[in-house]
C-alpha positions in Angstrom: -6.9 16.3 -11.1 -6.0 16.7 -14.9 -8.8 16.7 -17.1 -6.6 14.9 -19.7 -7.6 11.4 -18.4 -9.1 8.9 -20.4 -12.9 9.0 -20.1 -15.1 6.0 -21.0 -18.4 5.0 -20.7 -19.3 1.7 -18.8 -22.4 0.1 -17.6 -21.7 -0.6 -13.4 -22.7 -4.0 -12.3 -22.0 -5.3 -8.8 -20.9 -3.3 -5.6 -17.3 -4.3 -4.2 -15.6 -3.7 -1.3 -14.0 -0.6 -0.6 -16.8 1.4 -1.6 -16.6 0.5 -5.2 -18.9 -1.0 -8.2 -17.3 -3.3 -10.8 -17.3 -1.9 -14.5 -15.5 -3.8 -17.3 -14.1 -2.4 -20.8 -12.4 -4.6 -23.2 -12.1 -7.6 -20.5 -10.5 -5.5 -18.3 -12.3 -5.2 -14.5 -12.6 -1.6 -13.6 -13.1 -0.3 -9.7 -15.4 2.6 -9.7 -16.2 4.7 -7.1 -19.0 7.4 -6.8 -21.3 5.1 -8.8 -24.7 2.8 -8.1 -25.1 -0.7 -9.7 -26.8 -0.3 -12.8 -25.7 3.0 -13.8 -24.7 4.0 -17.3 -21.8 6.2 -16.4 -18.9 8.0 -18.0 -15.7 7.6 -15.9 -12.3 9.2 -15.4 -10.0 6.0 -15.6 -6.6 6.2 -13.0 -4.3 3.9 -12.5 -4.6 2.4 -15.8 -1.2 1.0 -16.8 -1.5 -1.5 -19.3 -0.1 -4.5 -17.3 -2.0 -3.5 -14.3 -4.3 -6.0 -12.8 -7.7 -3.7 -12.8 -7.8 -0.5 -13.3 -9.6 2.4 -10.8 -11.8 5.1 -12.1 -14.3 7.9 -11.1 -17.9 8.5 -12.2 -17.5 12.3 -13.9 -20.8 12.0 -15.6 -24.5 9.7 -15.2 -25.6 9.3 -18.4 -28.5 6.8 -17.1 -28.9 7.4 -13.2 -30.1 5.2 -10.7 -33.4 5.6 -9.1 -31.5 5.6 -6.0 -29.4 8.3 -6.9 -30.1 11.8 -4.7 -28.3 15.0 -4.4 -24.8 14.7 -2.5 -24.9 16.4 0.6 -21.5 17.7 0.7 -20.3 19.7 -2.6 -16.5 19.2 -1.9 -17.4 15.1 -1.8 -19.7 15.2 -4.9 -17.7 13.7 -7.5 -19.8 15.2 -10.2 -19.6 19.0 -9.0 -15.9 18.5 -8.7 -15.4 16.9 -12.0 -17.1 19.9 -13.3 -14.5 22.2 -11.6 -11.4 19.8 -12.7 -10.6 18.4 -8.9 -10.9 15.3 -6.9 -13.8 14.7 -4.6 -12.9 14.9 -0.8 -13.0 11.4 0.8 -14.8 10.4 3.5 -18.5 10.6 1.8 -18.3 8.1 -0.9 -21.7 6.7 -0.4 -23.5 10.2 -0.2 -25.0 10.4 -3.5 -27.2 7.1 -2.3 -30.4 7.0 -0.8 -29.7 5.7 2.7 -32.2 2.2 2.5 -30.2 1.7 -0.6 -26.8 2.3 0.7 -27.3 -0.2 3.4 -28.7 -2.6 0.7 -25.1 -2.4 -0.9 -23.6 -2.5 2.1 -25.6 -6.0 2.9 -24.6 -7.6 -0.8 -21.0 -6.5 0.2 -21.2 -8.3 3.2 -22.7 -11.5 1.9 -20.2 -11.6 -1.1 -17.4 -11.2 1.5 -18.5 -13.8 3.8 -19.2 -16.1 0.5 -15.8 -15.4 -0.9 -13.4 -15.1 1.8 -15.4 -16.8 5.0 -16.9 -19.8 2.7 -20.2 -19.7 4.0 -23.5 -17.9 3.1 -24.2 -15.9 5.9 -28.5 -15.9 5.6 -28.1 -19.3 7.2 -26.3 -17.9 10.2 -29.0 -15.3 11.3 -27.8 -12.5 8.8 -31.1 -10.6 7.6 -29.4 -7.1 6.5 -27.4 -3.8 7.3 -29.7 -1.8 10.1 -29.4 1.6 11.5 -28.4 1.9 15.0 -31.4 2.6 17.2 -32.1 6.8 17.5 -30.0 7.5 14.1 -30.9 10.7 12.4 -33.2 10.7 9.5 -30.3 12.2 7.3 -27.6 10.3 9.3 -25.6 13.5 9.6 -23.4 14.8 12.6 -22.4 11.2 13.8 -18.8 11.7 13.6 -17.2 12.5 17.2 -14.0 12.2 15.9 -12.4 13.7 13.2 -8.5 14.0 11.7 -7.8 16.9 9.2 -4.4 17.5 7.3 -3.1 20.8 7.0 -2.2 22.3 3.6 1.0 24.0 2.3 -0.8 27.4 2.7 -1.9 26.3 6.3 -5.3 25.7 5.8 -7.7 23.0 7.3 -7.9 20.2 4.4 -8.6 16.5 3.9 -7.3 14.0 1.2 -8.8 12.7 -2.0 -9.1 9.2 -2.1 -5.9 7.5 -2.9 -4.4 10.3 -3.3 -1.9 13.2 -1.9 -4.1 15.9 -3.2 -5.4 18.2 0.0 -8.6 20.3 -0.4 -9.3 22.7 1.9 -12.3 22.2 3.7 -14.8 24.0 6.5 -17.8 22.3 8.0 -17.8 18.2 7.5 -21.6 17.4 7.7 -20.9 14.1 9.1 -18.9 15.6 12.0 -20.6 16.3 15.3 -22.0 19.9 15.5 -19.7 20.8 18.6 -16.8 19.9 16.0 -18.3 22.2 13.5 -19.0 24.8 15.9 -15.3 24.9 16.6 -14.9 26.6 13.3 -11.1 25.0 12.8 -10.7 26.3 9.3 -10.3 29.7 10.9 -7.3 29.3 13.4 -3.7 29.8 11.8 -2.1 26.6 11.3 0.6 27.2 9.3 3.5 24.7 11.1 0.9 22.3 12.0 0.8 19.1 10.0 -2.3 17.3 11.6 -5.4 18.3 13.3 -7.4 15.9 15.5 -10.4 16.4 17.2 -12.8 14.7 19.8 -16.1 15.5 21.1 -18.1 13.6 23.9 -21.4 12.1 22.6 -23.2 13.4 25.4 -24.7 16.8 25.5 -22.3 18.6 28.1 -19.0 16.9 27.3 -16.0 19.1 27.0 -14.1 19.0 23.1 -10.4 18.0 22.8 -8.5 19.6 20.1 -4.9 17.5 19.4 -2.5 19.2 16.9 0.0 16.8 15.7 3.2 18.3 14.5 6.8 17.1 13.5 8.4 19.0 16.1 8.3 21.0 19.2 4.8 22.4 20.3 6.1 25.8 20.8 4.7 28.7 18.4 2.4 27.4 16.0 0.1 24.8 18.0 -0.1 27.5 21.2 -1.2 30.5 18.8 -3.7 28.4 17.0 -5.0 26.9 20.6 -5.5 30.8 21.9 -8.0 31.1 18.9 -10.4 28.4 20.3 -13.5 29.0 21.6 -13.4 29.7 25.5 -13.6 26.5 27.4 -12.2 24.2 24.7 -9.4 21.9 25.7 -6.3 21.7 23.5 -3.3 19.6 23.4 -0.3 18.7 21.3 0.8 15.8 20.2 4.7 16.0 18.9 6.3 13.3 16.7 9.8 13.4 18.9 11.7 10.2 18.2 11.6 8.0 21.5 9.0 10.4 23.1 7.1 7.0 24.2 7.0 3.4 23.6 4.1 3.2 21.2 5.6 5.5 18.9 2.5 8.1 18.8 4.8 11.1 20.5 4.5 13.4 23.8 1.0 14.4 24.4 1.3 18.0 25.9 -1.5 20.3 27.3 -2.1 23.4 25.6 -5.1 24.9 27.4 -7.6 22.7 29.7 -7.3 19.0 29.9 -5.4 16.2 28.0 -8.8 13.7 28.2 -12.5 13.5 27.7 -14.9 11.5 29.7 -17.9 9.6 28.3 -20.8 7.8 30.1 -22.1 4.7 28.6 -24.6 2.3 30.4 -23.9 4.1 33.6 -19.8 3.7 33.8 -17.7 6.4 33.5 -14.6 6.3 31.0 -11.6 8.6 30.5 -10.0 8.9 27.2 -6.8 10.5 26.6 -6.6 12.5 23.6 -5.1 10.0 21.2 -6.7 7.1 22.7 -8.9 4.5 20.5 -12.7 5.3 21.3 -15.9 4.3 18.7 -16.3 7.1 16.2 -20.6 7.0 16.0 -21.9 8.6 18.6 -24.3 5.9 19.2 -21.9 3.4 18.9 -20.7 2.8 22.4 -24.3 2.0 23.8 -25.3 -0.2 20.4 -22.6 -2.2 20.6 -22.4 -2.9 24.7 -26.0 -4.0 24.0 -25.0 -6.6 21.7 -22.2 -7.9 23.2 -24.0 -8.2 26.4 -27.0 -9.8 25.0 -24.7 -12.5 23.1 -22.2 -13.3 26.1 -24.7 -13.5 28.9 -22.2 -12.8 31.6 -23.0 -14.5 34.7 -21.2 -14.1 38.3 -18.2 -16.1 38.6 -17.7 -16.4 34.8 -14.0 -15.6 33.6 -14.2 -13.5 30.2 -11.4 -11.8 28.3 -11.6 -8.6 26.2 -9.1 -8.5 23.5 -8.1 -5.4 21.8 -9.9 -3.7 24.6 -9.1 -0.3 24.2 -10.0 2.2 27.0 -12.1 -0.4 28.6 -15.7 0.0 26.6 -16.7 -3.8 27.4 -14.4 -4.4 29.8 -16.7 -2.3 32.5 -20.0 -3.9 32.3 -18.4 -7.2 32.0 -15.9 -6.9 34.9 -19.5 -5.9 36.7 -21.5 -8.8 35.4 -18.8 -11.3 36.5 -18.5 -9.9 40.1 -15.9 -10.1 42.7 -15.7 -14.3 42.4 -15.2 -13.8 38.7 -12.4 -12.6 36.3 -12.0 -9.9 33.2 -9.3 -10.0 31.5 -8.6 -6.8 29.7 -5.8 -6.9 27.0 -4.8 -3.8 24.9 -1.6 -3.2 22.5 -1.2 0.6 22.6 0.1 1.8 26.1 -1.6 5.0 26.1 -5.0 3.5 25.8 -3.9 0.6 27.9 -3.1 3.5 31.0 -7.1 4.8 30.4 -8.3 1.1 30.9 -6.3 1.1 34.1 -8.2 4.3 35.3 -11.5 3.3 34.0 -11.5 0.0 35.7 -9.7 1.0 39.0 -12.7 0.5 41.0 -13.0 -3.1 39.7 -10.6 -5.7 41.5 -11.9 -8.3 39.2 -10.4 -6.8 36.2 -7.0 -7.4 35.2 -5.5 -4.9 33.1 -2.8 -6.3 30.6 -0.9 -4.5 27.8 0.7 -6.2 25.0 0.2 -8.1 21.8 -3.0 -10.1 22.2 -1.9 -13.1 20.7 0.8 -13.3 23.2 -0.6 -11.6 26.2 -3.8 -13.7 26.1 -1.8 -17.2 26.8 0.7 -15.8 28.9 -1.9 -14.8 31.4 -3.9 -17.7 31.0 -0.7 -19.9 32.2 0.0 -17.7 34.5 -2.8 -18.2 36.5 -3.4 -21.6 35.4 -7.0 -21.2 34.1 -9.5 -21.1 31.2 -11.7 -18.4 29.7 -15.6 -19.0 29.5 -16.1 -16.2 26.9 -14.2 -13.6 24.9 -14.9 -10.3 23.2 -12.9 -9.1 20.6 -12.9 -5.7 18.9 -9.7 -6.1 16.6 -8.4 -3.5 14.1 -9.4 -3.3 10.7 -6.9 -6.0 9.7 -9.0 -8.5 12.2 -7.7 -10.6 14.4 -5.4 -13.4 12.5 -4.6 -16.8 12.6 -2.1 -16.6 15.8 -4.8 -14.6 17.8 -7.3 -17.1 16.5 -5.2 -19.8 17.6 -4.4 -18.4 21.2 -8.7 -17.9 21.6 -9.5 -21.2 20.7 -6.5 -22.9 23.5 -8.3 -20.5 26.1 -11.3 -22.5 26.6 -13.8 -20.5 25.8 -17.5 -21.5 24.7 -18.5 -18.2 23.5 -16.7 -15.5 21.3 -18.5 -12.3 20.5 -16.6 -10.6 17.6 -16.9 -7.1 16.8 -15.6 -6.0 13.3 -15.5 -2.9 11.5 -14.4 -4.8 8.1 -16.6 -7.7 6.6 -13.4 -9.1 4.8 -11.3 -9.5 7.9 -14.1 -10.8 10.0 -15.0 -13.0 6.8 -11.3 -14.6 7.1 -11.2 -15.0 11.2 -14.8 -16.6 10.6 -13.2 -19.2 8.2 -10.4 -19.9 10.9 -12.6 -20.3 13.9 -15.4 -22.3 12.0 -12.1 -24.6 11.1 -11.4 -24.7 14.7 -14.7 -26.1 16.1 -16.9 -23.1 16.3 -20.3 -22.2 14.8 -21.4 -18.8 13.6 -24.8 -18.5 15.6 -25.5 -14.8 15.4 -24.8 -11.8 13.0 -25.7 -8.4 13.6 -24.5 -6.1 11.1 -24.8 -2.3 12.2 -24.6 0.9 9.8 -22.3 2.7 12.5 -20.3 4.5 9.2 -23.5 6.1 7.3 -22.5 7.6 3.9 -19.4 5.7 3.7 -18.8 2.2 2.7 -17.9 0.6 6.2 -20.2 -1.3 8.5 -19.8 -2.7 12.0 -20.5 -6.5 12.6 -21.0 -8.4 16.1 -20.9 -12.1 15.4 -21.4 -14.8 18.1 -19.6 -17.6 17.9 -20.2 -20.7 19.8 -18.1 -23.9 20.7 -19.1 -26.9 19.0 
């Protein structure tokens, strides 16, 4: 970070989606990170081209602090400490300077604003009462991440990127990471020649660890040397980026030692998650989300339900058990590798139909083939949301209930507007803080056909 940047003093206003607080200077809107609404701060202005619609900035000094400001738990992510060293703060803990209760209040304000601006509704009139912590959360809300992704810098050191920057900052312990991830001491491994490290740990007490080394070429050499230095009993695999190796473009997963998958047990069901497969990040998220979805849909024996963007089958398994032999659970996932996990996880449930493909096309095709309609749907789409085409397919499915799990309030709000226009009403909203110390949040909304 160059300290020759434009430093200005501003009063911070309302919070904004994406981890920012709005400020204004000479008529220009500036999206500021690492501040708290109401503070008077000095910021280093970035992306400040004269013709830019807005500027961005980072707090480098606090002149009038908020009562909710606390010492950051991670010095590398502390904007003030980083500015004093002339470097950028690492990303991934952008709310760490805010007391937890205030973090959740700010997230609630952002959720309300997004629902009003993009969804066209007042969320408080549809069941929203605020952002809550998941049951069983630690008092400091640290150590919750069961999945981590790291870069490797040009010197072969474990690193993470600064926000919206190619600058890579060497890291060691990551306070939000599950203790078993930090116990691997990945920063001590010989990582030269490896471009990226992904690590996953089971949320249960006895689950093994899986480490993925993602490279640009062959696994020979660098990944093998690093794997040998891992603690005894650690599983390791390499994901090579070889063109055309697999259909989903992720590359070829090859075992280095131990297994290439993790096992999870949630709500009495065992799941297998292959190394690169999707799984909820927060250690409490799988159980918390299953509880909410099951409570919203109230699945009955013999009913027909679709699980869209189903991943490894987190919701598919309990729903399939609930509908029984006379029902149908249609589990649709786009990623081929993750869909294979779902096949394994649901193999003992013949009422579960696993289909791999784009949701908006696959849902209509499967229902037309079976000449049937749905009773209800659960969907957990990527951050970009479902979109108009997928929403239209859900509307045509005949489903009377939709439980929508979302990790982004903006896309949830846009899809809400489309569902309301199609004849659904939003009857329940539960927003859970499954990403503490970051700006992210998880929403579970229940839509009922009018």
